[in-house]
C-alpha positions as CSV (number, residue, x, y, z in Angstrom):
1,X,-2.4,26.7,16.7
2,X,-1.4,26.2,12.9
3,X,1.2,25.4,10.8
4,X,1.4,24.8,7.5
5,X,3.4,22.2,5.1
6,X,3.2,23.9,1.6
7,X,-0.6,25.1,1.2
8,X,-2.1,23.1,4.0
9,X,-2.9,24.3,7.2
10,X,-2.2,21.8,10.3
11,X,-4.2,22.4,13.9
12,X,-1.1,20.9,16.2
13,X,-3.5,21.3,18.7
14,X,-6.7,19.2,17.3
15,X,-4.3,16.6,16.0
16,X,-2.3,15.8,19.0
17,X,-5.6,15.7,21.0
18,X,-6.5,13.2,18.8
19,X,-3.3,11.5,18.7
20,X,-3.0,11.4,22.3
21,X,-7.1,9.7,22.7
22,X,-5.1,7.1,20.4
23,X,-2.3,6.6,22.9
24,X,-5.1,6.1,25.8
25,X,-7.1,3.2,23.7
26,X,-3.4,1.7,23.2
27,X,-2.4,2.0,26.6
28,X,0.6,4.2,26.2
29,X,2.3,3.7,29.5
30,X,1.9,7.8,30.4
31,X,-2.1,7.1,30.3
32,X,-2.3,4.4,32.8
33,X,-3.8,5.7,36.5
34,X,-1.9,5.0,39.6
35,X,-3.5,1.7,41.4
36,X,-5.1,2.5,45.1
37,X,-1.9,1.5,47.2
38,X,-0.3,4.2,45.7
39,X,-2.8,6.0,46.9
40,X,-3.0,5.2,50.0
41,X,0.4,5.4,50.8
42,X,0.2,9.1,49.7
43,X,-2.4,9.9,52.1
44,X,-0.4,8.6,54.8
45,X,2.7,11.1,53.2
46,X,4.8,8.3,51.0
47,X,4.5,9.6,47.9
48,X,6.9,10.4,44.6
49,X,6.1,12.0,41.1
50,X,7.7,12.3,37.9
51,X,8.4,15.1,35.8
52,X,10.8,12.8,33.6
53,X,10.8,8.8,32.6
54,X,12.3,7.0,35.6
55,X,13.5,9.4,38.1
56,X,11.0,10.7,41.1
57,X,11.2,14.3,41.3
58,X,12.9,15.3,44.7
59,X,10.3,15.9,47.2
60,X,12.6,18.7,48.5
61,X,11.5,20.0,45.6
62,X,8.3,20.4,46.9
63,X,6.7,23.0,49.6
64,X,4.3,21.2,52.6
65,X,1.9,20.2,49.8
66,X,-1.2,20.5,52.6
67,X,-4.0,22.8,51.5
68,X,-1.5,24.0,48.7
69,X,-2.8,25.3,45.5
70,X,-1.7,23.0,42.6
71,X,-1.6,23.1,38.9
72,X,-1.2,19.9,37.4
73,X,-0.1,21.6,33.9
74,X,-0.3,19.2,30.7
75,X,-0.2,16.6,33.1
76,X,-3.3,14.4,32.4
77,X,-3.3,10.5,32.5
78,X,-4.0,9.7,36.2
79,X,-0.6,10.1,37.6
80,X,0.0,13.2,39.0
81,X,-2.7,14.8,39.8
82,X,-4.3,11.7,42.2
83,X,-0.9,11.4,43.7
84,X,-0.6,15.1,44.6
85,X,-4.4,15.7,45.4
86,X,-3.7,12.4,48.5
87,X,-0.9,14.2,49.9
88,X,-2.8,17.0,50.6
89,X,-2.8,19.5,47.8
90,X,-5.8,21.5,45.8
91,X,-4.7,20.0,42.6
92,X,-6.2,21.6,39.2
93,X,-5.2,19.9,36.2
94,X,-5.5,21.4,32.7
95,X,-4.7,19.3,30.3
96,X,-5.6,19.0,26.1
97,X,-6.9,14.9,25.6
98,X,-10.2,14.3,26.8
99,X,-9.6,10.7,27.3
100,X,-6.6,11.6,29.6
101,X,-8.9,14.0,31.7
102,X,-11.2,11.0,31.7
103,X,-8.2,8.6,33.7
104,X,-7.9,11.8,36.3
105,X,-12.0,11.8,36.9
106,X,-11.9,8.0,37.2
107,X,-9.4,7.8,39.9
108,X,-10.6,10.6,41.7
109,X,-13.8,9.2,41.7
110,X,-12.4,5.6,42.9
111,X,-10.7,7.4,45.7
112,X,-12.6,10.2,46.5
113,X,-10.2,13.0,45.6
114,X,-11.2,16.3,44.7
115,X,-9.3,17.3,41.7
116,X,-10.4,20.6,39.4
117,X,-10.3,19.1,36.0
118,X,-10.4,21.7,32.7
119,X,-9.7,21.0,29.2
120,X,-7.8,23.4,27.6
121,X,-4.2,24.3,26.0
122,X,-1.1,24.7,27.7
123,X,0.0,28.0,26.3
124,X,-3.0,29.8,27.3
125,X,-4.1,29.7,31.0
126,X,-6.3,32.6,30.6
127,X,-9.1,31.3,32.7
128,X,-6.8,31.5,35.9
129,X,-6.2,34.4,37.9
130,X,-2.4,35.8,38.2
131,X,-0.7,34.2,40.9
132,X,-3.5,31.8,41.7
133,X,-1.0,28.8,42.4
134,X,2.0,27.9,44.3
135,X,3.2,25.7,42.6
136,X,2.8,24.2,39.0
137,X,4.1,20.7,37.7
138,X,4.5,20.5,34.0
139,X,6.0,17.0,33.4
140,X,7.3,15.8,29.6
141,X,4.6,17.6,27.1
142,X,5.8,21.0,25.5
143,X,7.2,19.0,22.7
144,X,3.6,18.5,21.2
145,X,3.2,22.4,21.2
146,X,5.1,25.2,18.4
147,X,5.6,28.0,21.5
148,X,7.1,27.0,24.6
149,X,7.7,30.7,25.2
150,X,4.4,30.9,25.9
151,X,4.0,28.6,28.3
152,X,6.8,29.6,30.7
153,X,5.0,33.3,30.7
154,X,1.9,31.9,31.3
155,X,3.0,30.2,34.3
156,X,5.1,32.8,35.3
157,X,1.9,34.8,35.4
158,X,-0.7,32.4,37.3
159,X,2.6,31.5,40.4
160,X,2.3,33.6,43.8
161,X,5.5,35.0,44.6
162,X,8.3,32.3,46.0
163,X,6.0,30.2,43.8
164,X,8.0,27.5,42.0
165,X,7.5,25.5,38.8
166,X,8.6,22.0,38.2
167,X,9.6,21.0,34.5
168,X,10.5,18.2,32.6
169,X,11.1,17.9,28.9
170,X,13.5,16.6,26.1
171,X,16.8,17.5,25.7
172,X,16.5,18.2,21.8
173,X,19.4,16.3,20.7
174,X,16.9,13.3,20.3
175,X,15.6,15.6,17.7
176,X,18.6,15.5,15.4
177,X,18.3,12.0,13.9
178,X,16.5,10.1,11.7
179,X,14.7,7.7,13.5
180,X,12.8,6.1,10.6
181,X,16.4,5.2,9.9
182,X,17.0,3.7,13.2
183,X,14.0,1.6,12.9
184,X,14.5,0.0,9.5
185,X,18.4,-0.3,9.6
186,X,19.6,0.2,13.4
187,X,21.8,3.5,11.6
188,X,21.9,6.6,13.7
189,X,21.9,8.9,10.4
190,X,21.9,13.1,11.7
191,X,19.3,14.6,9.7
192,X,17.6,17.5,11.4
193,X,18.6,20.6,12.8
194,X,17.1,22.3,15.9
195,X,14.9,24.0,16.6
196,X,13.2,20.7,15.2
197,X,9.5,20.7,14.0
198,X,7.9,17.4,12.5
199,X,5.9,19.7,9.8
200,X,8.7,21.8,8.5
201,X,11.4,19.1,8.7
202,X,9.8,15.6,7.8
203,X,9.7,14.5,4.3
204,X,5.9,15.0,3.1
205,X,5.4,11.2,3.1
206,X,6.3,10.6,6.5
207,X,4.6,13.6,7.8
208,X,1.0,12.6,6.0
209,X,1.5,9.0,7.2
210,X,1.6,10.7,10.7
211,X,-1.3,12.4,9.9
212,X,-3.3,9.8,8.3
213,X,-2.1,6.9,11.2
214,X,-2.8,9.9,14.7
215,X,0.8,9.5,15.4
216,X,1.7,12.8,17.7
217,X,3.5,15.9,15.9
218,X,6.2,16.7,17.8
219,X,8.8,19.8,17.9
220,X,12.3,19.7,19.1
221,X,12.5,23.1,21.2
222,X,16.2,24.3,21.9
223,X,18.0,24.4,25.1
224,X,17.5,28.1,24.8
225,X,13.7,28.3,24.9
226,X,13.3,25.3,27.2
227,X,16.1,26.8,29.8
228,X,16.9,30.2,29.1
229,X,13.2,30.8,28.4
230,X,12.4,30.2,31.7
231,X,14.9,32.9,32.9
232,X,13.6,35.4,30.5
233,X,10.3,34.8,31.4
234,X,11.3,35.6,35.1
235,X,12.3,32.4,36.7
236,X,15.1,31.5,38.6
237,X,16.3,28.1,38.0
238,X,17.5,26.8,41.6
239,X,17.3,23.1,40.7
240,X,18.4,20.6,37.8
241,X,18.8,17.1,36.7
242,X,19.1,14.7,34.4
243,X,17.4,11.4,33.3
244,X,17.0,8.9,30.9
245,X,14.3,7.5,28.8
246,X,14.6,4.1,30.7
247,X,15.5,2.3,27.6
248,X,15.8,4.1,24.5
249,X,18.5,3.6,21.7
250,X,20.3,7.0,22.9
251,X,20.4,5.6,26.9
252,X,23.6,4.0,26.8
253,X,25.7,7.4,25.2
254,X,23.2,10.6,27.3
255,X,20.7,11.2,29.3
256,X,18.1,12.4,26.9
257,X,15.6,14.5,29.6
258,X,16.2,17.5,31.6
259,X,14.1,18.2,34.6
260,X,14.3,22.3,36.5
261,X,13.1,24.0,39.5
262,X,12.3,27.0,38.7
263,X,11.2,30.0,41.5
264,X,8.9,33.3,40.7
265,X,11.2,35.7,42.8
266,X,9.6,39.5,43.3
267,X,13.3,40.2,43.2
268,X,14.6,39.0,39.5
269,X,11.4,41.1,38.3
270,X,11.0,43.9,40.1
271,X,14.2,44.6,41.5
272,X,15.7,45.0,38.1
273,X,12.8,47.3,37.0
274,X,13.4,49.3,39.7
275,X,17.1,49.5,39.9
276,X,16.6,50.8,36.1
277,X,14.4,53.2,36.9
278,X,16.5,54.6,39.8
279,X,19.5,54.7,37.1
280,X,17.2,56.6,34.8
281,X,16.4,59.4,37.7
282,X,20.2,60.1,38.6
């Protein structure tokens, strides 16, 4: 996954891997594992997980988890995967960051949980068979890749019919502002356009600084790609809520995170195809 700034190719996947290794070392809150009390409660049926910063996912968004195959996608950090495994699901975790995965391995060992843990790119699920999972849990993370449509297409392929994709993502509005200006002068200045890319839109000196300091490179995907992209892949959106950032500068004015529940329905894909075939034969 390479992008170009001038004549220089930037390997986004490798860079963000190292950036998240750094986040783990610095104690980012999304890299801190759940405690034993949380796991004990989950084993007794009292559990919740986050797709966005503050609001727990409604339990009605999940099927009965006992024995269900769940993919935690780009969900490393010792949070969602261990809780869902403790609740009885057969969990597979895929994440790009080795340090994040080590946190999940630590929790699994500590709590004697069975979790299939794999390192990989969220856009490439080719290691998994089609219709392998009943649920995909995909918390806010696709802002670290350049092509979110590939994620939705792969999620659709590996979900069984009737399975659900639970996804969290940024409202792209966040990315229109110059956050350097906010940090320096507390002025909210609209400077960038959506879809947004650090690589394509940041001034060269700021981009080079982020690369040198191993800060994440981010992308603000349009709502057409985030929500419409799921529908285009074949999903039906059946659940939706918004969430705050938990104290960010825009929180007094607007919620900047979104969660969706999407279902893979046979009628949505095969039914439309059958209708078109019938119509063509009339």
